[in-house]
N, C-alpha and C positions, 0 to 999 in steps of 0.2 A: 617445581619452580626452579628455573635456571636462567643464566645469562649466556648468550651465544653470539658469535660474530655473524652479521648478516650474510657474509660470503658463504659461510658454512650452511646456513639455513637455506640459502638460495640453491645450493647443490643437492641437498637432501629433500627439500620441500616440494610440494606439488599441490596444484589447485585444479579441481574439476569444475569447470564453469557449467552453469545450467543452460545448455543450448539444446536445440533439437537433435544435434549429432550425438550428444552424450546421454540422452534420456534412456537409452537401452542399456547403459553400463550399470553394473550392479553396485558399484561404489557410489558414495553420496555425491550428488552433483547439485550443490546448493548455492555456490558462490555466483555473484554477478560478475559480468565481464569487467576486466581492468579498464580504467579510463585513462588514456594516454596523457591528457592535460593534467589530470590529478597526479599521475606519476611524476611528470615534469615539475609540478609545483612542490611535491615532497622532496625531490632531489635538490631543487634550489634551496629549499628550507634547510636541508641537511648541510649542503656544501657552502652556501653563501652566508647563512645566518648561524652556522654552527648549531643547528637545531637538533633536538633529540626527542624521543617519545617515551614518557615515563610509564605509559600504560602497556600492559602485556599483550603480546601476540599469543593466540591460542592455537595449539596444534594437537594432532593425534598421531602417535607412532603406530605404524602398521606392524602387527606381530604375527601376520599370517605365514611368514616364512621364517623358519627357525634360525637360519644363518644370518638373517638381517634383523634380529630382535635386539632391542636395547638391553643393556645390563646395568643394574644399580647395585653398588657395593656400599654397605654401611660404613661410616667412619667410626673409628674406635672412640670410646668415651661418650657416646651419645646417651641421652636421657630416655627412659622408658615412660616418663610421666606425660608424654604428649604424643599425638599422632604424627607430628612432624619429625622426620628423620633426616639427619645430615649424612651425606655420603658422596660417592663419585659415580657419575653417569657416563657410561661408555656408549657412544653412538656409532653404529657401523657406517663405514664409508660407502653408502649405497644410495643411488638415486631413487626418489619417489617413495621414501619410507615415512615421510612426515607430511600429513595432510594439514593444510592451513585452514583452520575453521574460521578464524577471525583475524584480520590484520594484513590481508594480502597486499593492499596498497603500500602499507608501511614497509613490508618486506621487499617488494619489487621496486619500491622507490629507491632503495639502496643499490639497485643493479648497476647503475651508471655512476655511482657516487665514489669519490676518492676515499671515503671513510668506510667502505664496506668490509675491509679486512681488519680495521683497527677499532671501530666502535663495537659495543655490545648492546644487545637489546634484550629486555626481559621477556621471558616466555613461560606460559603455563602449559604444560604438556600432559596429555593423557596417553595411556598405553593400552592399545587394543580396544578402544572405545567403539561400540557397535555403531553402524551407520545411522540408525534412527536416533541414537543419543547425540551423535555429532550434529545432525540436523536440528534436534531440539535445542541444543546449546546455541547454534547459529540463530535460530528464530528468537530465542529468549533475549539474546544480546541485541539484535537488530529491531525487534518489536518493542522492547521495553526501554531501550536506551534513548534518552531524549537529548537532542542537540541543544547546545547553548543558544538561547534566543538572541537575535541581533540587539534587542534592547538591553539585555543583560551584558552582552559584550561591550557595548558602548558605555554602560554604567561602570563596568569594571576598569575601563581605561584610566579613570582617575587614580585608582589604587595601584594599578600596574605600572603606570608611566610617569607619575608625578615627579619622581626622583631620577628619571632616566637620564643618562649622560647625553642623549641625543635630543636636539632641539625639536625636531618634527614629532617625536614621541611625546615630549612634554606638552606640546600644543594639543595633541589628542586628549591628554589628561585634562588640560585647561578647558577644552570645549565641553567635556563631560561634566566638569565642575560647574561651569556657567549654567548649563541646562538644568542640572539638579537644583541649583540655587533658585532658578526661576520657578520650579515646581514646588519647592519647599518653603519659600518665603511667604509667610501668611499675609503680607501686605501686597502681594502680587495678585493680579486678576487671573493669573495662570496657576495659582496655588492648588495643588492636588489634581491638576488637570493634565499633567504629563506623566506617561507611564515610565516609571524608573525601575530598573531591575526587572523583576518578574511580576511587579504590580500591574494592574490594569487601570487604564484611565482613558480619557477622551482623546488625548493627543499622544502620538508616538514620539519617541526621542529622536529617531533618525532624521526627520525633516529639519529639525533644529540643527543637528550635527552637520548635515549636508550644507545647509545655508552658511553656518559659521565657517566651515572648512573652505568654502568658495569665496566668502566675502572678504572685505578689506578691514573688518573690525580687528582681525588678528593678522599678524604678518605671515607670509609664506616662508618656509624654511626647509633646508636640507638637514642632514644629521648634524652638521657642524656650523652652519651660518644662515642668517636671515637673508632672503633673496628678493622679496617684493613687499610692497605696501608698508614699508618701514616709515614712510613720511605721512601716512594718514591713519595708521592703526592706533588702537587704544592700549597697546602693550609697549612698555618701555624697553625697547631693544638695546638701550645703552646700559641698563642696569645689570651689573655682573652677579648680583645676588638673585639667582633665578627664582627662588621661593618667594621673595618679596615681590618681584615683578609679576609672578603668576597670580599671587593673591590680590594684588592691586588691580590687575587686568580683569580678574574674575569679578571683583566688586563693581568696577566701572562699567563693564559690558553688560552684566546681568541687570544692573540698575537702569542702564539706558534702555535695554529691551523691555524691561518691566514697565517703565514709565511711558514708553511709546505705545505699548499695548493699552495701558490705562487711559492715555489721551484719547485713543480711538474708541475704546470700550465705552467710556462715559458719554461720548458724543453720539453713539449709535444705539446703545442698549435699550433705550426707552421706546423709540419709534421705529428703529431699524435693527431689531435684535436678530431677525432672520438673516439679513445681509451680513451682519457682523459675524455670526456663527458660520455662515457659508464661506465667506471670502477672507476672513481674518483668523478667527479662532477655529481652524479646521486643519487637518493634516495637509491638505493641498494648499491652503492659504498660508501655512507656516513658512514654507520656503520662500514664497514671494514676499511676505511682509518682513521677515528678518533680513532678507537680502536687500529689500528696499531701504530699511533703516541704515544698513551699511553704506549703500550708494549715496544716500542723503548726507551721511556723515562725511564721506569722501568729498562730495561736491562742495559742501560748506567749508571744509578745511581748505580746499583748493581755491575757493573764492575769498579766503581770509576772513570769513565771518565766524569761523570757529577755529580752535587750535586743538592739538592733540591733548592739551591739558585742560580744556574747557570742562566746567562742571556739568553734571547731568541736567540740571535745570536749564543751563545755557543751551545745551544741545537740544533738548526737547522744545524749548521756546523757539529756537531757530528752525526746527523741523515742522512745527505746528502748522504754518500756512500750507506746506506741501501735503501734510496729512489731511487737512481740510478739503483740499482739491480732490484727493483720493476718495474721501468719504462721500463727497458729492457725486463722484463718478459711480461708486459702488451702489449708492442708493437710487441712482437714476440710470443704471446701465442700459445701453441700447439693446434691443432684442437680439440683434445679430451677434453682439459681443457675448451676451448671456448664453446663447446657443453654443457658440464656439468654446467658451470657457468651461461650460458644464459637461460637454460631450467628449472633450479631448481625453485620451487615455495614454498611459505609458510614460516614457522618459521625457517626451516633449511637453508634458503638462507643466512642469516646473518653469521651463523657459517661457512658455506662453503666458502663464499667469503673471510672472514678473514683468515681462515685456509689456503687457497690457496696462499694468499698474504704472510703470514708468512712463509709458506713452501718454496716459491720461494726464499725468502731472506735466509732462513736457509740453503738451498742447496749450495748457494754461500758463505755464511758467517756462518759456522757451530756453532760458538760460540753463535750466536743468536738462542736460543732454548727456546722460551717463555713458561711459564706454560700453559698446556693444549694442546700444539701442538702435543706431542707424543700420547696422548689419541685420538686426532682427527685423526691422521694418521692411528692409529690402526683401527678406524671405517671406514676408506676408503679402508681397505684391503678386497677385495671381497672374497678371500679364507677364511679369518677369519670369515666373515659374513655367508658364506654358511656352514662352519663348525658349527657355533653356532646355526644356524637355524635347521640343521639336528639333532644336539644334543637335542634341545628343543622338536622337534617332537618325538624323541625316548623316552625322559623322559615322555612326556604325554602318549604315548602308554603304557609304562610299569606301570605308576601310575594307569591307568584305569584298566588294567588286575589285578593288585594287589588288588585294592580297591573292584572290583566286586567279586573276589574270596573270599576276607575276609568277605564281607557282607553276601555272601551266606553261608559261613562257620559259621558265627555268628547267622544268623537268619533263615537259611534254605530257603524254597520256598517262604516265606512271606517277603523276604528282601526288595522288592520294596516298601512295605508299610512303611518302615523306611526312605525312601528318597523321599516322595511324593512332597515336595517343589521343589527339584532338577528335578524330573521327569516332573513336571508341566512346569518349565522353559524351559526344552528341547523340549516339545511339542509346546510351544509358539514359539520357534526358528524355528521349522519345519513349523509352520503356516506362519511365517514372511518371510520365504525363499522359493519361488516357485520353485527354482532349485533343492531343496532337494526332492528326491523321493526314495521310497523303502529302507529307512534307519531305523535302530533301534534307539529308542530314546537315548540310551546310547552313540551313535556316536556323539550326540550333546553336550555331557558334556564337560565342560572346567575346567581350573585350579581353578577358584573360586568355582565351584561345588565340586571339589575334596577336596579343603581345608575345605569347610563346612562339608562334610561327615567325614573327618578325625577328625575335632574338636569335632563334636557331638558324635563320638564313641571313643574318645580318651582313656578313662579309662574303657570302657565296657569289662567285663570278661566273660568267659565261663567255665562251670564246666568240664574243661578238662585241665590237667596240661600241655599238649603239645601246647595249644592255645597261640599264640603270639598276644598280644594286638596291637591296632592301634598305641599306644604310642611307643612301642618297635620297631614296623616295620617302622614307618614313622618319627621317630626322627633322623634328619640328621644334623651333625655339619657343619656349614659353617663359624663360627666365633669363637673367643676365649671363649666367654661366652656360656655355655651350661647347664644351671641350670633350668631355668623356661620353661613353655610351649611355651611362646613366642620365647625364644631362640631356642627351638627344632623345631619350625615351621618356623623359619626365611627363610629357604630355599625355601618354597613354596610361601611366600610373595615376595621374590626376583624374583622367576620365573614369577609370575604374572606381575611384573613390566617390565620384559624382554620380555614377550610373544608377544608383538606387532611386534617383529622382524620376527616371523614366522606365525602369525595368521592374519595379515593385509597386504593388497597390498602396502600400503604406507611404512610400516615397521618401524623399530627402529634400529639404529646402535648399535652394541654390542662392548664393549671394550674387550681387551685380558683378563683382570681380570674377567670379567663377563663370558666369554666363559670357562675360567679355572674353575670357580665355578660350572658352569653347567656340565662340565665333571666330576667333583668330585661328584656331585649329582647323575649323571647317574651311576657312578662306585659304589656308595652306594646302588642304587636300583638293579643293576645287577652285583654283585661282581664277578660272574663266568666268565664274558666276559671281554675282554681287549679292551681298547680304547686308542688311541694315545692322 
């Protein structure tokens, strides 16, 4: 067992990844390929957060060559009463003598770090361990090592971050504390129904945490200051004694959520138990209902019917009419809404459930029009979505024609030589898709390819006064700023972000503002045609 600088281990260390190329090598090839995004995350953890890893990297020193063997010399005065011996380890300055059995990402994460020469990392090293033993150790570690569950991580946030010097970290701790209070309070209808730590229960901790982190019940904060929701949250942002402010907010928010659940529970449980357990007391319903509580609190404070200091009873009494509208909707939900709400999967489910709950109340109580509801309703407009998708397809069609014509005008018959990278990617797409047959490679071009071609030919000119450069042809204003190249190409960057709406089966909902922008772009590309 030793400590060593990462830079040294990087020089002598080696990993044989298990790929088809390496299967014939006699040395052990058990490691998975390095993940670039993981390496980047580790490097940022080390450099930006001064992070370190207390667990050991496991290596094996190769002793097959005498001149490259390690040497261990006992220190004087050691004890003979234990198998542990203190001494000096001499490591040859030779490449590829230390096989990394476990910890490859930790080691290679230091490769671009400014601390690779100054930090030390703990290492457990074997000397001359046979290949099968190396493989067994690798399997034992990765087969039996259990990752920390998301629920346990969220649970531990309270203990880890309650006394943190950073505001945002303390708010993580506060969210954890609020949720645990909901599950442990015997007077709560949620008592023992929330999985805390590694306990199992009906409801997961994460939907509560996600709802609280996005809601206005708590303020938004950076490490050093509060930045949003300070006028409607239930946390005293002016209190300099943070422990007092945290405990007070924990009590007020947990009591509010608990009593709101109780109000709905006792009105639904007798005759509409199934609807309650499906739409309120469920993992999917959690985010929507907790977020709804927050939006009602925000609405009532902004209407001066509540204040940030209102009691829990005052809050629930003021919210009760809104909850009653929601209960009526849930118990008499239209078939189309039921189908949509039950079948939706993935990340869009949270937004859909909350939007439907808010819209059901808004229809009966129009003054309740929370931020984001109008934009959500726009995205539910099927006519608007079809209009946007068709507009996107038309834009791509016209961009392609304009770009290919301009490339041929600029470079003649050799124009394809100027876009070899794009051409290569298109052929790769053809190879990857067996359904594509008898298509020209240009049919596989996408908006990212168009952007690359426009940028690389932006200022190229031709000895012809009538020639219009790429810059003049493809600079389209979509914002007030229109000076830099970035400003002039903002339109295509926006299109790339919108394009999932018409290029993928899963799609992406478009807002009215986004569709209006796309129509403006199409009008700029095809000014002679009229579009509604």
